C-alpha positions as CSV (number, residue, x, y, z in Angstrom):
1,M,135.8,109.7,124.8
2,G,137.1,112.5,122.7
3,N,138.9,111.3,119.6
4,R,139.7,107.8,121.0
5,R,139.1,105.0,118.6
6,E,138.5,101.3,119.4
7,G,141.8,99.6,120.2
8,D,143.5,102.9,121.3
9,E,145.3,102.8,124.6
10,P,143.1,104.3,127.4
11,A,143.9,107.8,128.6
12,V,144.7,106.7,132.2
13,D,145.2,110.4,133.2
14,L,141.4,110.6,133.1
15,L,141.4,108.7,136.4
16,P,144.0,110.6,138.4
17,I,143.3,108.8,141.7
18,L,143.4,105.3,140.2
19,R,146.5,103.7,138.8
20,P,147.0,100.6,136.6
21,G,146.8,97.6,138.8
22,D,144.4,99.1,141.3
23,K,141.3,97.2,142.3
24,V,137.8,98.5,141.8
25,G,135.0,96.7,143.7
26,L,131.6,96.1,142.2
27,I,128.8,95.5,144.7
28,A,125.1,96.0,145.2
29,C,124.6,96.9,148.8
30,S,120.8,96.6,148.8
31,D,118.9,95.7,145.7
32,G,121.0,93.5,143.5
33,V,121.7,93.9,139.8
34,P,119.3,91.8,137.7
35,L,120.9,88.8,136.1
36,E,119.6,90.1,132.8
37,S,122.2,92.9,133.2
38,S,125.2,90.6,133.4
39,T,126.2,91.5,129.9
40,A,126.4,95.2,130.9
41,I,128.5,94.2,134.0
42,D,130.8,92.2,131.7
43,E,131.2,95.3,129.5
44,L,132.0,97.4,132.6
45,I,134.6,94.9,133.7
46,R,136.3,95.0,130.3
47,A,136.3,98.8,130.3
48,L,138.0,98.8,133.7
49,E,140.5,96.3,132.5
50,R,141.3,98.5,129.5
51,F,142.3,101.2,132.0
52,G,144.6,98.6,133.6
53,L,142.3,98.2,136.6
54,E,141.2,94.9,138.2
55,A,137.5,94.5,138.8
56,V,136.6,92.6,142.0
57,T,133.0,91.5,142.0
58,A,131.2,90.9,145.3
59,K,129.2,87.7,145.7
60,T,126.2,89.9,146.4
61,L,126.3,91.9,143.1
62,F,123.4,90.1,141.5
63,R,119.9,89.6,142.8
64,K,119.2,86.3,144.5
65,D,115.8,86.4,146.3
66,G,113.4,88.9,144.8
67,W,115.1,92.3,144.7
68,F,117.9,91.7,147.2
69,S,121.4,90.3,146.6
70,G,121.5,88.5,149.9
71,N,120.5,89.0,153.5
72,P,121.8,92.0,155.4
73,E,124.7,90.0,157.0
74,E,125.8,88.7,153.6
75,R,125.8,92.1,152.0
76,A,127.6,93.7,154.9
77,A,130.3,91.0,154.9
78,Q,130.8,91.4,151.2
79,L,131.1,95.2,151.6
80,H,133.7,94.8,154.3
81,A,135.6,92.2,152.2
82,L,136.1,94.8,149.5
83,F,138.0,97.0,151.8
């Protein structure tokens, strides 16, 4: 972003409603993220951490059976747990 270089402190003011220490939930509410994308999810988590945020991943983030990340009850429970 802008003139930022690798290793620079993040510009937290880019996220005015989030503050360091806040939690950000990662969930897939219907079709799950393919396991092949776990590297991208890891990169996302590291980016959030650079902003001082804590990433909380739902147990239903990744696909389990076919396209879905769990049955409807599991997905709903995980969504509720993030609140």
